C-alpha positions as CSV (number, residue, x, y, z in Angstrom):
1,D,-2.7,-13.2,19.2
2,G,-4.4,-10.5,21.3
3,V,-3.9,-7.8,18.7
4,A,-5.9,-9.7,16.1
5,A,-8.9,-9.8,18.4
6,L,-8.8,-6.0,19.2
7,A,-12.3,-4.6,19.4
8,I,-12.7,-0.9,18.6
9,T,-15.7,1.4,18.5
10,S,-14.7,5.0,17.5
11,Q,-15.5,7.8,15.2
12,N,-13.3,7.5,12.1
13,E,-11.3,10.1,10.4
14,P,-12.5,11.6,7.1
15,G,-11.7,9.4,4.1
16,T,-10.2,10.2,0.7
17,D,-9.5,8.1,-2.3
18,G,-7.0,8.7,-3.7
19,G,2.7,6.7,-15.4
20,S,4.7,7.8,-17.4
21,H,8.0,6.0,-17.5
22,G,10.1,8.7,-16.0
23,G,11.9,9.9,-19.1
24,S,13.4,13.4,-19.2
25,S,10.8,14.4,-21.9
26,V,8.0,14.0,-19.4
27,S,6.8,17.1,-17.6
28,P,3.9,15.8,-15.4
29,E,1.0,18.0,-14.6
30,K,0.7,18.5,-10.8
31,V,-2.7,18.2,-9.2
32,S,-4.0,17.8,-5.7
33,A,-5.5,14.5,-4.6
34,D,-9.2,14.3,-4.7
35,S,-11.1,13.9,-1.4
36,N,-14.4,12.7,-0.1
37,N,-15.5,13.4,3.4
38,N,-16.8,10.3,5.0
39,D,-17.7,10.2,8.7
40,D,-18.6,6.5,9.0
41,T,-18.7,5.2,12.5
42,V,-16.2,2.3,12.9
43,T,-17.2,-0.8,14.8
44,R,-14.7,-3.6,15.2
45,T,-15.4,-7.2,15.9
46,T,-13.1,-10.3,16.1
47,T,-12.6,-12.0,12.7
48,T,-10.4,-14.2,10.7
49,S,-9.2,-13.4,7.2
50,T,-9.1,-15.3,3.9
51,S,-7.9,-14.3,0.5
52,T,-11.1,-14.6,-1.5
53,G,-11.6,-10.8,-1.9
54,S,-15.4,-11.1,-1.6
55,R,-17.5,-8.4,-0.2
56,S,-18.8,-10.7,2.5
57,I,-15.3,-11.3,3.7
58,I,-14.5,-7.5,3.7
59,N,-17.7,-6.8,5.8
60,A,-16.5,-9.3,8.3
61,M,-13.1,-7.7,8.7
62,G,-14.2,-5.3,11.5
63,A,-11.3,-6.1,13.8
64,I,-8.8,-4.4,11.5
65,V,-10.5,-2.2,8.9
66,K,-13.0,0.7,9.0
67,N,-16.7,0.2,8.4
68,G,-17.8,0.5,4.9
69,I,-14.5,0.1,3.2
70,G,-15.9,-2.2,0.5
71,K,-18.2,0.6,-0.7
72,E,-15.5,3.2,-0.4
73,I,-13.2,1.0,-2.6
74,A,-16.0,0.7,-5.2
75,R,-16.7,4.5,-5.2
76,G,-13.0,5.3,-5.3
77,V,-12.3,2.9,-8.2
78,L,-15.1,4.4,-10.3
79,R,-13.7,7.9,-9.8
80,K,-10.2,6.8,-10.7
81,K,-11.4,5.0,-13.8
82,L,-13.1,8.1,-15.0
83,S,-9.7,9.8,-14.8
84,K,-7.9,6.8,-16.4
85,M,-6.0,6.1,-13.2
86,R,-4.9,2.8,-11.8
87,H,-4.2,3.5,-8.2
88,L,-6.4,4.3,-5.1
89,V,-5.6,5.6,-1.7
90,I,-8.1,5.0,1.2
91,R,-7.7,7.2,4.3
92,G,-7.7,5.2,7.5
93,G,-8.6,2.0,5.7
94,I,-6.6,0.0,8.3
95,H,-7.8,1.4,11.6
96,P,-5.0,3.4,13.3
97,M,-5.9,2.0,16.8
98,Y,-5.2,-1.5,15.5
99,L,-1.9,-0.4,14.2
100,D,-1.1,1.4,17.4
101,A,-1.6,-2.0,19.2
102,L,0.6,-3.7,16.7
103,M,3.4,-1.2,16.4
104,P,5.4,-1.8,19.6
105,T,5.9,-5.4,18.6
106,I,6.9,-4.3,15.1
107,L,9.5,-2.0,16.6
108,N,10.8,-4.7,18.9
109,L,11.2,-7.3,16.0
110,F,12.3,-4.9,13.2
111,A,15.8,-5.9,12.0
112,P,16.7,-4.3,8.6
113,Q,18.5,-6.4,6.1
114,T,21.0,-5.1,3.5
115,V,20.1,-6.2,0.0
116,T,21.7,-5.4,-3.4
117,Y,19.6,-4.8,-6.5
118,N,21.1,-5.5,-9.9
119,G,20.7,-2.2,-11.8
120,G,19.2,-0.5,-8.7
121,V,15.7,0.5,-7.7
122,A,15.1,4.2,-8.1
123,K,18.9,4.6,-8.6
124,I,19.6,2.8,-5.3
125,T,21.8,-0.3,-5.6
126,E,22.2,-1.1,-1.9
127,W,19.0,-0.9,0.2
128,K,19.3,-1.3,4.0
129,I,16.2,0.2,5.6
130,S,13.7,-2.6,5.1
131,C,13.0,-5.8,7.0
132,Y,11.7,-8.6,4.8
133,L,8.9,-10.8,6.1
134,E,8.3,-12.7,2.9
135,V,10.6,-13.1,-0.1
136,M,10.3,-14.3,-3.7
137,E,11.2,-17.8,-4.8
138,G,14.9,-18.3,-4.8
139,G,15.5,-16.0,-1.9
140,V,15.0,-12.7,-3.7
141,P,16.0,-10.1,-2.4
142,C,17.3,-11.9,0.7
143,T,17.4,-15.4,2.1
144,N,16.6,-14.7,5.7
145,P,13.1,-13.4,6.1
146,N,12.0,-12.3,9.6
147,L,9.6,-15.1,10.4
148,D,8.8,-13.8,13.9
149,L,7.6,-10.5,12.4
150,L,5.7,-12.4,9.8
151,R,3.8,-14.3,12.4
152,V,2.9,-11.2,14.3
153,C,1.7,-9.3,11.2
154,K,-0.1,-12.2,9.5
155,P,-3.7,-11.1,10.4
156,L,-2.9,-7.7,8.9
157,L,-1.3,-9.3,5.8
158,D,-4.3,-11.6,5.3
159,T,-6.6,-8.6,5.6
160,C,-4.6,-6.8,3.0
161,N,-5.0,-9.8,0.7
162,D,-8.7,-9.4,0.8
163,L,-8.7,-5.7,0.4
164,F,-6.3,-5.9,-2.6
165,A,-8.4,-8.7,-4.2
166,E,-11.5,-6.6,-3.9
167,W,-9.8,-3.5,-5.3
168,Y,-8.3,-5.5,-8.1
169,R,-11.7,-7.0,-8.9
170,Q,-13.3,-3.6,-9.1
171,Q,-10.4,-2.1,-11.0
172,H,-10.5,-4.7,-13.7
173,S,-14.2,-5.5,-13.8
174,C,-14.9,-4.0,-17.2
175,N,-11.9,-5.5,-18.9
176,N,-12.5,-8.4,-21.3
177,R,-9.0,-9.9,-21.1
178,P,-8.5,-12.8,-18.7
179,I,-6.8,-12.2,-15.4
180,G,-3.0,-12.6,-15.8
181,K,-3.0,-11.3,-19.4
182,E,-1.2,-8.0,-20.0
183,N,-3.1,-5.0,-21.4
184,K,-1.5,-2.4,-23.7
185,D,-1.0,0.0,-20.9
186,G,1.0,-2.5,-18.9
187,S,-1.8,-3.5,-16.5
188,V,-3.0,-7.0,-15.9
189,G,-6.7,-7.1,-16.5
190,G,-9.9,-8.9,-16.7
191,E,-12.1,-11.2,-14.6
192,R,-13.4,-14.6,-15.5
193,P,-17.2,-14.7,-15.3
194,G,-18.3,-15.7,-11.8
195,D,-14.7,-16.0,-10.6
196,G,-12.9,-13.3,-8.5
197,P,-9.2,-12.8,-8.5
198,K,-7.0,-15.1,-6.5
199,V,-4.1,-13.2,-5.0
200,K,-0.7,-14.4,-3.7
201,R,1.8,-12.3,-1.8
202,L,5.1,-12.4,-3.6
203,M,7.1,-10.2,-1.2
204,T,6.4,-8.4,2.0
205,F,8.5,-5.9,3.9
206,I,8.4,-3.1,6.4
207,T,10.5,0.0,5.7
208,R,11.8,2.7,8.1
209,Y,12.6,5.9,6.4
210,T,14.8,8.4,8.3
211,A,16.4,11.8,7.6
212,A,19.8,10.2,7.1
213,P,21.3,10.3,3.6
214,G,20.2,7.3,1.5
215,E,17.3,6.6,3.9
216,Q,15.0,9.5,3.2
217,A,12.9,8.2,0.4
218,L,12.3,5.7,-2.4
219,L,12.1,7.9,-5.5
220,K,10.2,7.4,-8.7
221,H,9.9,3.7,-9.5
222,V,7.6,0.9,-10.4
223,D,7.2,-2.0,-8.0
224,G,9.0,-5.3,-8.8
225,A,10.4,-3.7,-12.0
226,G,6.9,-4.0,-13.4
227,K,6.9,-7.8,-13.0
228,V,4.3,-7.9,-10.2
229,D,0.6,-7.6,-10.8
230,G,0.0,-5.0,-8.1
231,S,1.0,-3.8,-4.7
232,V,-0.3,-2.4,-1.4
233,V,1.3,0.2,0.8
234,V,0.1,0.7,4.4
235,A,1.2,3.8,6.3
236,L,2.2,2.7,9.9
237,P,2.1,4.9,13.0
238,I,4.6,7.5,14.1
239,D,7.0,5.8,16.6
240,R,5.7,7.0,20.1
241,W,7.2,4.0,21.9
242,S,11.0,4.2,21.5
243,G,11.2,7.9,22.1
244,P,9.2,11.1,22.3
245,E,6.7,11.5,19.4
246,E,7.9,15.0,18.7
247,E,11.4,13.6,18.0
248,N,10.2,10.8,15.8
249,S,7.5,12.5,13.9
250,F,8.0,13.5,10.3
251,Y,4.8,15.5,10.1
252,G,5.5,18.8,8.4
253,H,8.8,17.5,7.1
254,G,7.9,15.7,3.9
255,G,6.8,12.1,3.4
256,G,3.6,10.7,1.9
257,L,3.3,9.3,-1.6
258,T,3.4,10.7,-5.1
259,F,1.8,9.0,-8.2
260,W,2.3,9.6,-11.9
261,D,-0.9,8.3,-13.3
262,G,-3.8,9.0,-15.6
263,K,-3.7,11.7,-18.3
264,G,-3.4,15.5,-17.8
265,T,-3.1,18.2,-20.4
266,A,-1.4,17.3,-23.7
267,G,-1.5,13.6,-22.7
268,R,1.0,13.9,-20.0
269,P,0.6,12.0,-16.7
270,Q,-0.8,13.7,-13.7
271,E,1.3,14.0,-10.6
272,I,-0.9,13.3,-7.5
273,Q,0.5,13.7,-4.0
274,Y,-1.0,12.2,-0.8
275,D,0.0,13.3,2.6
276,T,-0.5,9.9,4.2
277,R,-1.1,9.1,7.8
278,S,-1.3,5.9,9.9
279,G,-3.8,3.5,8.5
280,D,-3.9,5.0,5.0
281,I,-3.8,2.2,2.4
282,A,-2.7,2.5,-1.2
283,F,-3.6,0.1,-3.9
284,I,-1.3,0.2,-6.9
285,D,-1.7,-1.5,-10.3
286,R,1.0,-3.1,-12.3
287,A,3.7,-0.7,-13.6
288,V,2.2,2.5,-12.1
289,W,5.0,5.0,-11.4
290,H,5.1,6.3,-7.8
291,Q,7.5,7.3,-5.0
292,A,7.8,7.5,-1.2
293,N,8.5,11.2,-0.8
294,P,11.6,12.3,1.1
295,I,11.5,13.2,4.8
296,T,13.9,15.7,6.4
297,E,13.1,14.9,10.1
298,G,11.9,12.0,12.2
299,T,11.1,8.5,11.0
300,R,8.4,7.2,8.7
301,W,7.2,3.6,8.7
302,A,5.4,1.7,5.9
303,L,4.3,-1.9,5.1
304,V,4.6,-2.9,1.5
305,I,3.2,-6.0,-0.2
306,F,3.8,-7.2,-3.8
307,Y,1.1,-9.4,-5.4
308,K,0.6,-12.0,-8.1
309,V,-2.9,-12.4,-9.4
310,A,-4.1,-15.7,-10.9
């Protein structure tokens, strides 16, 4: 695929890194997301992707990710651990120019499927704004994944595997429990000596949020009802291909991500908001509360992957 071989040399945008179980007794402390200016030059080369999560693989990912992302993940994880947080947001981790080349095909193949969740997700029982590329065993949440869209996005998905595996390795590097064993805080921790995490995509989907009722957001929730080991969210570009950008843009009208993570005053979780843009990638540990914030105009696109770690 020509998109996978896209070569880019450009100046990258500044980078930033970026709970409670939602009961009525929780009054989260609101804080702004921390930031770290990073003017790394981005040089892209053709590459293939595996799911080992090793630093050498990440350094070879130049066709899709920005230069130095492995080091940025390591620095970001360290800062988050100091704040007892289990998520990380990297600005422009997936290069926006790569996504711009991919997005017209995504728009052409996107076909949302209506699915019903028992008990609902974030108080929504019928969800109809996502297109599923990969589904869990037994056809959950639907039995007809979009295999054409999966084929087109596979280089990006394999790259996300590597990035998630490296983030997960860093996030759980000081834990003594074996991978796959649950910690008291609901995370899945640990790393076997000399053995990095092996990750498997459980479910992959692309969501298109709109200003229409029921399509504006996915409010406070945990991914996979807390049964997945972690997840990735990639912000996709504003749709500039099916109509004028000013009509499809949600900028200035909501959007982004909110996390309830770490500890604020009186032991309450902090509420951290990120105003995400194309290429921003969020790494989320098991059972971390978060939401896709509502938009009131335009459309907002996101790629979401649920993971199992072995």
